[in-house]
C-alpha positions in Angstrom: 71.8 25.7 26.8 68.8 27.6 28.1 66.6 25.8 25.5 67.8 22.4 26.6 67.1 23.2 30.3 63.7 24.3 29.5 63.0 21.1 27.5 64.3 19.0 30.4 61.9 20.8 32.8 59.0 20.1 30.6 59.9 16.5 30.2 60.4 16.0 33.9 57.0 17.7 34.7 55.3 15.4 32.1 57.1 12.4 33.6 55.8 13.2 37.1 52.3 13.4 35.7 52.7 10.1 33.9 54.1 8.5 37.0 51.2 9.9 39.0 48.7 8.6 36.5 50.5 5.2 36.4 50.3 4.9 40.1 46.7 5.7 40.1 46.2 3.1 37.3 48.1 0.5 39.3 46.0 1.2 42.4 43.0 0.9 40.3 44.1 -2.5 38.8 45.0 -3.6 42.5 41.6 -2.6 43.8 40.0 -4.6 41.0 42.2 -7.6 41.4 42.4 -7.7 45.3 39.0 -6.2 46.3 36.9 -7.9 43.6 38.8 -11.1 44.4 37.8 -10.8 48.0 34.2 -10.1 47.1 34.3 -13.2 44.8 35.8 -15.5 47.6 33.2 -14.2 50.1 30.2 -14.8 47.6 31.5 -18.4 47.2 31.7 -18.8 51.0 28.1 -17.4 51.5 26.8 -19.6 48.7 28.3 -22.7 50.5 26.8 -21.4 53.8 23.3 -20.8 52.2 23.4 -24.3 50.5 24.3 -26.1 53.7 21.8 -24.2 55.7 18.9 -24.9 53.2 19.7 -28.6 52.9 19.8 -29.0 56.7 16.7 -27.1 57.4 14.7 -28.8 54.7 14.9 -32.2 56.7 12.8 -30.4 59.3 10.0 -29.5 57.1 7.1 -28.9 57.2 7.8 -27.7 60.8 8.5 -24.0 59.9 9.9 -23.1 63.3 12.2 -26.0 63.6 13.4 -25.6 60.0 14.2 -21.9 60.4 16.2 -22.5 63.7 18.1 -25.2 61.9 19.0 -22.9 59.0 20.3 -20.2 61.3 22.4 -22.9 63.2 23.9 -24.2 60.1 24.6 -20.8 58.6 26.5 -20.1 61.9 28.5 -23.2 61.4 29.7 -21.6 58.2 30.6 -18.2 59.7 27.3 -16.3 59.0 25.7 -14.8 62.0 21.9 -15.1 62.9 21.5 -11.4 62.1 22.7 -12.0 58.6 20.7 -15.1 57.9 17.1 -15.1 56.8 15.1 -18.4 56.2 11.7 -18.3 54.6 9.2 -21.3 54.7 6.6 -21.9 53.3 8.4 -20.7 50.3 6.1 -19.4 47.5 3.3 -21.1 49.5 5.1 -24.5 49.4 5.5 -25.9 52.8 8.0 -28.5 51.5 10.5 -25.7 50.5 12.7 -23.3 52.4 14.7 -20.3 51.1 17.8 -19.3 53.0 19.5 -16.0 52.3 22.9 -15.2 53.8 24.6 -11.8 53.6 27.8 -10.1 54.8 29.7 -6.8 54.4 33.2 -7.0 52.7 35.5 -4.1 53.5 37.5 -2.8 50.6 41.3 -2.2 50.8 42.6 -0.4 47.8 39.3 0.8 46.5 39.1 3.1 49.4 41.1 5.6 47.5 38.3 5.9 45.1 35.8 6.6 47.9 34.4 3.0 48.0 34.7 1.5 51.6 32.6 -1.7 51.5 30.0 -3.7 49.6 27.3 -6.0 50.9 27.2 -9.4 49.3 24.6 -12.1 49.6 23.7 -15.7 48.4 20.6 -17.6 48.5 19.5 -21.2 48.1 16.2 -23.0 48.1 15.9 -26.7 49.2 13.0 -29.0 48.9 11.9 -32.1 50.8 10.3 -34.7 48.6 9.1 -38.2 49.2 9.2 -40.0 52.5 7.8 -37.9 55.3 7.3 -34.9 53.0 4.3 -34.0 50.9 1.1 -35.1 52.4 2.9 -37.3 54.9 4.4 -34.2 56.4 1.1 -33.2 57.9 -1.0 -34.7 60.8 -4.1 -34.0 58.8 -4.1 -33.6 54.9 -7.0 -33.2 52.5 -6.0 -33.6 48.9 -9.2 -32.9 46.9 -8.9 -29.6 45.0 -12.7 -28.9 45.1 -13.4 -30.8 48.5 -13.7 -29.1 51.8 -11.7 -30.2 54.7 -14.3 -29.9 57.6 -13.4 -30.1 61.2 -16.7 -29.5 63.2 -15.8 -30.7 66.7 -15.4 -29.8 70.3 -12.2 -30.6 72.0 -10.1 -31.4 68.8 -6.5 -31.4 69.4 -4.0 -31.9 66.6 -0.2 -32.3 67.1 1.3 -31.3 63.8 0.2 -29.3 60.9 -3.2 -29.3 58.8 -3.4 -28.8 55.0 -6.3 -28.5 52.5 -5.7 -28.4 48.8 -9.0 -26.6 48.7 -10.7 -24.8 51.8 -10.3 -25.5 55.5 -13.3 -24.9 57.7 -13.2 -25.1 61.4 -16.2 -24.7 63.8 -17.1 -25.9 67.3 -15.4 -25.2 70.6 -11.8 -25.6 72.0 -9.7 -26.7 69.0 -5.9 -26.6 69.0 -3.5 -27.2 66.1 0.2 -27.2 67.3 1.7 -26.6 63.7 0.4 -24.8 60.6 -3.2 -24.5 59.3 -2.9 -24.1 55.5 -5.5 -23.8 52.7 -5.2 -23.2 49.0 -8.5 -21.4 49.0 -10.1 -20.1 52.2 -9.4 -20.7 55.8 -12.6 -20.1 57.9 -12.7 -20.5 61.6 -15.8 -20.0 63.9 -14.6 -21.5 67.1 -15.1 -20.3 70.8 -11.5 -21.2 71.7 -8.8 -21.8 69.0 -5.1 -22.0 69.0 -2.9 -22.4 66.0 0.8 -22.6 67.0 2.3 -22.1 63.5 1.2 -20.2 60.4 -2.5 -19.8 59.5 -2.5 -19.5 55.7 -5.2 -19.2 53.0 -6.1 -17.1 50.0 -8.7 -15.6 52.3 -8.7 -15.8 56.2 -11.8 -15.4 58.4 -11.2 -16.3 62.1 -13.8 -15.5 64.7 -14.2 -16.6 68.2 -14.2 -15.5 71.9 -10.6 -16.8 72.6 -8.3 -16.7 69.6 -4.6 -17.3 69.7 -3.6 -17.2 66.1 -0.6 -14.7 65.8 0.9 -15.7 62.5 -1.4 -15.2 59.5 -0.6 -15.1 55.8 -3.3 -14.2 53.3 -1.8 -16.1 50.4 -2.7 -19.5 48.8 -0.9 -22.5 50.2 0.8 -24.8 47.6 -1.2 -27.5 46.0 0.4 -30.9 47.1 -0.2 -34.0 45.3 -0.8 -37.5 46.9 1.4 -40.4 45.9 0.1 -43.8 44.8 2.4 -46.5 46.3 -0.2 -49.3 46.1 1.4 -51.0 43.2 4.6 -51.4 45.2 2.6 -52.7 48.2 0.9 -55.3 46.0 4.0 -56.5 44.3 5.8 -57.0 47.7 2.7 -58.8 49.1 2.4 -61.0 46.0 6.0 -62.0 46.4 5.5 -62.7 50.1 2.2 -64.5 49.6 0.3 -62.1 51.7 -2.3 -61.0 49.0 -5.8 -61.7 50.0 -8.7 -62.0 47.5 -12.1 -61.1 49.1 -13.2 -59.0 52.0 -11.1 -59.5 55.2 -11.7 -58.9 58.9 -8.9 -58.7 61.3 -10.2 -59.3 64.8 -8.2 -59.6 68.0 -5.2 -60.6 66.0 -1.5 -60.2 66.7 -0.4 -59.4 63.3 2.9 -58.6 61.8 3.1 -56.1 58.9 6.7 -56.3 58.2 5.6 -57.9 55.0 2.6 -55.8 53.6 -0.8 -57.2 53.3 -2.9 -56.5 50.1 -6.6 -57.2 50.1 -8.6 -57.2 47.1 -11.8 -56.1 48.7 -13.0 -54.5 51.9 -11.3 -54.6 55.3 -12.7 -54.5 58.8 -10.3 -53.9 61.6 -11.4 -54.7 65.2 -9.3 -54.7 68.3 -6.2 -56.0 66.5 -2.6 -55.7 67.7 0.2 -55.0 65.1 3.9 -55.3 65.1 6.4 -54.2 62.4 6.6 -51.4 59.9 4.2 -51.9 56.9 1.0 -51.4 55.2 -2.3 -53.0 55.0 -3.8 -52.0 51.7 -7.4 -52.6 50.6 -9.0 -51.9 47.2 -12.3 -51.2 48.9 -13.5 -49.5 52.1 -11.8 -49.9 55.5 -14.0 -49.8 58.6 -12.7 -49.4 62.2 -14.5 -50.9 65.1 -13.8 -52.6 68.6 -11.9 -50.5 71.0 -8.3 -50.4 70.0 -6.0 -50.8 67.0 -2.8 -51.2 68.9 0.8 -51.1 67.8 3.8 -52.3 69.8 6.8 -50.1 70.3 8.8 -49.3 67.2 5.7 -50.2 65.1 4.4 -48.0 62.2 1.4 -49.2 60.4 -0.6 -47.6 57.5 -4.2 -48.5 56.7 -4.4 -47.7 52.9 -7.6 -47.8 51.0 -6.7 -47.3 47.2 -10.2 -46.3 45.9 -12.5 -46.5 48.9 -13.3 -44.7 52.2 -12.2 -45.1 55.8 -14.8 -44.6 58.6 -14.5 -44.4 62.4 -18.0 -44.6 63.9 -17.3 -46.4 67.1 -16.7 -44.2 70.1 -13.7 -44.8 72.4 -11.3 -45.9 69.6 -7.5 -45.7 70.1 -5.6 -46.1 66.9 -1.8 -46.5 66.4 -1.4 -46.0 62.7 -1.8 -43.7 59.8 -5.1 -43.7 57.7 -4.6 -43.1 54.0 -7.4 -42.8 51.4 -6.0 -40.8 48.5 -9.1 -41.3 46.3 -11.7 -41.5 49.1 -13.1 -40.0 52.3 -12.0 -40.4 55.9 -14.8 -39.7 58.3 -14.4 -39.5 62.0 -18.0 -39.4 63.4 -17.5 -40.8 66.9 -16.3 -39.3 70.2 -13.3 -40.0 72.3 -11.1 -41.0 69.4 -7.2 -40.9 69.7 -5.1 -41.5 66.7 -1.3 -41.8 67.0 -0.5 -41.2 63.5 -1.9 -39.3 60.5 -5.2 -38.8 58.7 -4.7 -38.2 54.9 -7.4 -38.5 52.3 -8.9 -36.9 49.2 -11.7 -35.6 51.6 -11.9 -35.5 55.3 -14.8 -34.7 57.7 -14.5 -34.7 61.5 -17.7 -34.3 63.6 -16.8 -36.3 66.7 -16.0 -34.6 70.0 -12.9 -35.3 72.2 -10.7 -36.2 69.1 -6.9 -36.2 69.4 -4.6 -36.8 66.3 -1.0 -37.0 67.4 1.7 -37.2 64.7 5.3 -37.9 65.6 8.6 -38.8 64.0 8.2 -42.5 64.7 4.8 -43.1 63.0 6.2 -43.1 59.4 8.4 -46.1 59.4 6.3 -47.7 56.7 7.5 -45.1 54.3 10.9 -45.2 52.4 13.1 -42.3 53.2 12.7 -38.9 51.6 15.0 -37.0 49.4 16.4 -33.5 50.1 17.6 -31.4 47.2 18.5 -27.9 46.1 15.9 -26.5 43.6 17.2 -22.9 43.4 
């Protein structure tokens, strides 16, 4: 009997140990199943939040400040606080992309018995804006030549929007203001008595000198190289179908002209004091010269003057232009004073030497373009 009792005690002791080990194992399994499940669910929620925030923010590019605010707002709609949301644009030097990172701390339940209290999880998304008002048309002034300087040598030059050069950007003169970004793939050199850049000043190298400088945000890193689209074939095909293709040089003088149907000119174009209605493009294979006192557009009008292979020159003082100037293979020169452009200036090469020049881009001046696309790229 004594032997049996001793054996039973040993078995009971071993059973207690086995039960304790089993409980610990069950708790471990519960920790894995429940706690890791909670982490997985939260990661999925954060990924949805990051995706939604990036896609919403990309629509506001290339305005970095607006896009970042939108990212924080949409992350908040999905339960992620502003303190746990980080938006970065330009992303890797690309002003058409924005990265959104969302993070949150998950408190463990069963894993606490092993000393693990919580874990920080995160998710990221990168969205890109292409086509439409993105790329070069996302800027008030854009120079696309990868070996050609964008030169702004003016007094009293005011740009509403951002400026980009696929090579170097050089600014000199007095009293110049850029409300958005000033970007260069190569160097950004400014020698101006008074200069304000409201957004980011970016270039592989940055040299800014002057007496009154307000450029708080600087990034010594190359901006992205951005390609310029060619939509002249589309314009010609539509003009051919509409019967608005013109062979030979053409002058538009004092004309109330509708551009709802694009006009394609096989030759040079002279524009002098015309009024336009509609949203469309006047495309010329040769140079486009501006004269007279005003190229006027009625309300809800967005016109593009597009030279496929030539140059666009503004050499008459006192011009007011409602429209975008586009010369993807040529040069746009603004050589006169008292020039106001309600639109954009986009070319392979740009030179501004006139004084009292205002280039004012806005959301309504790109109606001639088809809508852009927003997509997740990472």
